[in-house]
N, C-alpha and C positions, 0 to 999 in steps of 0.2 A: 382681333378680327374686326373688319369694318362692317358692323351690322347695318349701319345707316346706308352704306353703299348697296348691301344686299336688298334692303327694303326699297331703295330707289329702283333697282332692277325689277323687283316684283311690281312696283307701281307702273313701270313701263309696260309690263305684260297685262296688267289690269286695264290700262288704257287701250291696248291693242285688242283686247277681248270685248271692250265696251261694257265691262262690269262696273257696278257701283262700288264694289270693294270685295275684300276677302276677310274671312274670319278663320284664324288658325287656332286649333285647340290641342293638337298632338304634340307631346313634349319635345320630340326631336325637331319638328319644324319650328316650334316656338323658340327653342334654343338656338337654332341656326340663324334666325333673324334678330333675336333679342339678347342672346348671351345668358339667358337663364332658363332653367327647366322647371321653375316653380309653377304650380298649377295656375295657368293664366289663359286668357283669350288675347291673342294679338290680332287687332283689327287694323286693316290697311285699306285706305281708299286711294283714289288716283292722286290726291295731293295732301293726304294726312295719314297719320298712324297713331296708335295708342296701345298700351299694354294694360290689360285689366286683370288684376289678381283675383282669382276666384275665391280663395280662402286665405286672406292675409292674416295668418295667425302669429306671425313673428316679425322680425325686423324687415323693413322694406328695402334696406340698402343692399343686402346680399353682397355678391362679389362681381357683378356685371357692370358694364358701363352704359347701360341703356338710359337715355335722358330721363331724369326724374320728373320733369314737367310733362312727360308723355306717359307717366305711370300712375295708375289709379287703383285704390285699395278696395277690396271686398265689393266688387261690382258683379251683379248678375248678368247673364247673357242678354236679358231684356234691357237692362240699363245700358249695357255697352252698345247695343244696336240703336237704342234711342239717341245716344250721344253722337254716334258716327253716321247713322243713316236716318236723318229726320224725315218726317212726312210719311205718307201711306205706302210709298214704294211701288206703286203700280207701274208696270213695264220695266222695272229694274231687276237686275240679277246680282246676287251675291254668291261668292264661291267659298267652299270649304273642303275639307279632306273627306270626300264621300267614300273613298275606297276603304276607310277604316271607321266610318261613322255607323253607329248602331241605329236601328229603327227608332228607338226611343229618343236618341240624340237628335235624329233628323226631325222628329215631331217637335222637340223643344226649339230647334233652330227655326223651323218654319213658323212656329207661333211667335217667336221673337222678331222675325223678319217681316211679319205682316203679309202684304201682297207681293212681296218680292219672290222671284224664283231662286232656287238653290242649284248651283252648278258645282262641278268638281274641279278644284284647284290643284289636286295632287300631281297631275302630269306636268303642270307648270313648275311647281316646287321641285320635283325630282329632276327636271331638266336643268334647273338652275343649280341644284346641288351636285350634279354629276361631275362637274369640273371643280377640282379642289384648289384652294389658294395655299400659299406657302405655309401658313400657320396650321391649316388642317393637315397638310402632309407631315409637318413636324410632330403633330399630336399622334399621327399614325405610326411615325417612326418610334416614338416613345412607347406606344403600344406594342410594337414589334420587339422592343427591348424587353418589355415585361414577358412576352411570350418566350423569348430566348431564355430568360431566367427560369421559366417553367421547364424548358428543355434541359437546362443544366440540372435542375432538381430531379428530373426523370432519370438522368444518368446516375445520379447519386443514390436514388432510392429503389431502382429496379433490381430486384434480387429474387431468388427462389423463395417462395413462401409468402411474398407480398401479394395482397389482393389488388384487383383492379381499383377498387375504391380507395385503398390506402395510397396507391401510386398516384391516382388522380388528385387526392387531397394534398399530397406533397407538391404536385405541379401547381395546383390552384393557390396554395399558400405562398409559394415563391412568387407567383404572378401578383398576388395581392400586395405583398411586401414591396414589389417593384412599381406599384401605382395602379394596378387593375382595380376598377371601381366595383367589381363583383357582380356585374349585371351585363347582359347582352340584349340588344334590341333588334327585333324583327318588325317589319311593317305589317306583315300578314297577321291577322288575328289568330290566336290559339296555336301559334307555332312555339314549340318548346323543345329543349334537348339537354336537360340537366345543365351542368356548367360547361358542357362540351362533349362531343363524341370521343369515346375512348374504348378500346376493346383489345383482347388478347386471344391468341390461339384460335380455337373453334368459334369463339364469339365474333371474330372479325367479319365474316360474311353473313352473320345473323342480323340482317338489316330490317328495321321495324317500319320504315316508310314515314317516320315523323318528319324527317327532312330527306331530300333526294340525294343522299350520300351515305357513306359508312356511318352508322349511328352508334354502335355499341348496344348492348342488351339492356342496360339499366338495372336498377334494383328490383323493379316489379313492373307489372303491366300498367300500373298507374302512371308511370313515366318510363316508357320503353325506349330509353336512349341514354347514352352515357355509360359510366363504369358500372360493373356488376360486382357481386361479392366473390367472383371466381378467383381462385388462387393461381398466380402465374407460376409456370413450371419451366424447367430447363428445356430448351428447344423451341419455346414459344416465340412467335412474332407479336409485337405490340404496336398498335396504331394510336397515336395521340393527336387529336385535333381539337385542342381546348383554346378557344380564342380569348382575347383580353380586350378591355375597353379602358382607355386612359383619356381623361378630360373630354369624355363623350365620344371619342373616335376609336374604332375597332382595329384589331390586327387578327388575321386568320392564317394559321400555318398548320400543316400536317407533316409529322415526321414519323418514321418507322424505327423500331428498336428490335433487337434480337437478344434473347437471354441465352447466350452461348453463340456458337458459330452459325452462320446462315448456310443453307444448302446451295449447291450450284444452281439448282432450279430457281430458287428465290432470287439469287443474285442476278441471274440472267434476266428474269422478268423485271426486276427493279431497274436494272441498267437500261432496258428498252423503254420503260416508262419514263425514266429521267431524260432519255433522248427526245421523247415527245415534248416534255416540259421545256427542255433546253431550246428546242426549235421555236416554240412559242415565245419564249423570253427573247430570243434573238430576232424574231420577225415582227413582233408587235410594235407598231409605230403609228403616229397620227396619220389618218387617212385610210387605214385598212378598216374593213367592216367587221362587225362581230361574227357574222356568218363565215367570212373568209378565215378567221382565226379558228373557228370550230372545224371547218372542212380541212384546214391544214393539219390539225391534230389527228383527225380521222384518217386522212391519207397517209400520214407518217406512221401511225399505228399499223395500218394495213401493210405498208412497206416493210415494217419490222417483224411481220408475222404474228402480231398480237391483235389483229382487228376484231376477232370474235370476243376476246376478253376485255377489250377497251370499253370502259364505262359500263360494263355489264353488272347486273344484279342477279341474285339467285334465281329469280323467276325467268331470267332470260331477257327481261326488259332492260333497256339501256338509258342512262342519263342523257338528257337532251342538250347538255351544255358542258363546256370545258372551263368555265370560270364565270366570275360575276364581279360587278363593282362592289366597293366597300367604303364605308365612311361612318356616318352617324348611325347607320344600321349595318348589321353584319352582312346583309345581302342587299345590294342596290343595283339599279341600272348602271351600265348596260349588262345584260346577260349575254355571255359569249356562246350563243346558241344558233342552231340551224335556223335559217330563214329570218334571222334578225339582221336587218340591213343598217343598223345604227353604225355610223362612222366614228371610230375612236378619235379622241381629241387629246391634245397635250394637257397634262396635269390631271387626267383621269387616273384613279388608283384601282387596280384590278387584283382579284385573287384568282390565280390560275390553279384550278383544282381538278385533278384527274386521277383515275385508278384503273387497275387491271384486276379482273376477277375471272379465274378460269372455272370450268364447269364443275370441278370438284371442290370449289370454294377457296382455293389458294388465291390470296388477295394481297396486292401491294398498292399503296397510295402515296401521293406527293402533292403538296399545296404550298405555293409561295405567293407573296404579294409583290406587285410591281407598280411603279409609277411611270406612266407614259410620258416620255420627254420628247424634245424636238426631233431627235434623230433615232429614237428607239425607245427602250425602256430601262429603268433602273430597278434592281431587286431591292426591296425594303426589308424582307425577312432575313434574319441573321444566322440562324442555326445551320450547321453543316447539312448538306443535302444527300448524304449517304445514309444507308441503314447503320444506325449506331449499335455496335455489338457490345454487350456487357457480359463480364465473366459470370458464369452460372454457379461457381463454387464459393462465392463470397456470401457471408451471412446477411440477412435483411437488417436494415437500420431501424 
């Protein structure tokens, strides 16, 4: 990945804003521009840049290609600012990631910056990150491969008597062996969801609100999301939405499983849900807006007779989006939401995420990743998009 080219684009934005520079401290942003997520400050001015290791306790070499002459060891924020922004800084502005900065961090930054004002660089960074380069897309394809290995493990381990936790662990193990780095990143502070949403039977509509989607019940109220200790039984539906992260980039996929045969009602609901997803996959292209994608999905669901159930939660409240961007974080701009006028661009990667929930709790969900290409979009997720039925009379592994 051409990190110097990314830094150059950031410098163009710094000049356009009239800023003295930018200080990045969040690991995903530092990684995007430098190729390393080691604890560091990446400081960029209109015509210079440098990476300051916060705690250089090991080898400086790492595995990234960031220029060694631009890398400095064990530098405090104050030392980094003194090197990159000399003088008292009156009338100057320096930007950082204010959307995720704590009050105490802001105080430290302000002290180190002296008379300089502090501005928010996050919109600039996220706008640059929204379009993916070929290497980023390749990493997400590898993450999709890891998710598919989890799907294969689910088919092998889903049997009567298996708990949600045991099934989830089998999926997670397969993903890890396929390269999943075992962590998921959210930009929003205090967002958590175990290793990923997973639920069976009556737990599927038991949504905790930790994320605005099907969550699973979790093992306790301490982490009310993800698999529970519930034993899966014959006749249960199972939802697995366990993402993976490979080389820093995420894959997000939801698939449904049935222990035994599915009822006509479930099959009918799921086929209509998939029709909505198919329409979006067919119609998403460069130049369409996020709100047009959202409205297209809502209109299609209404036309199929499932408008009331579309995106519904148990309270009657509805999700306000039908998908989201994905990359270095599990959820990134653009949000495919009502009133979002963002125009989709070539090489954006999106997770199209939709569900139906009827008033009695009957729920089906489907999520796929697509890459927006010149004349449409390409599906990146690999697992079959049907409900996968598993025989209920085979013993648990």
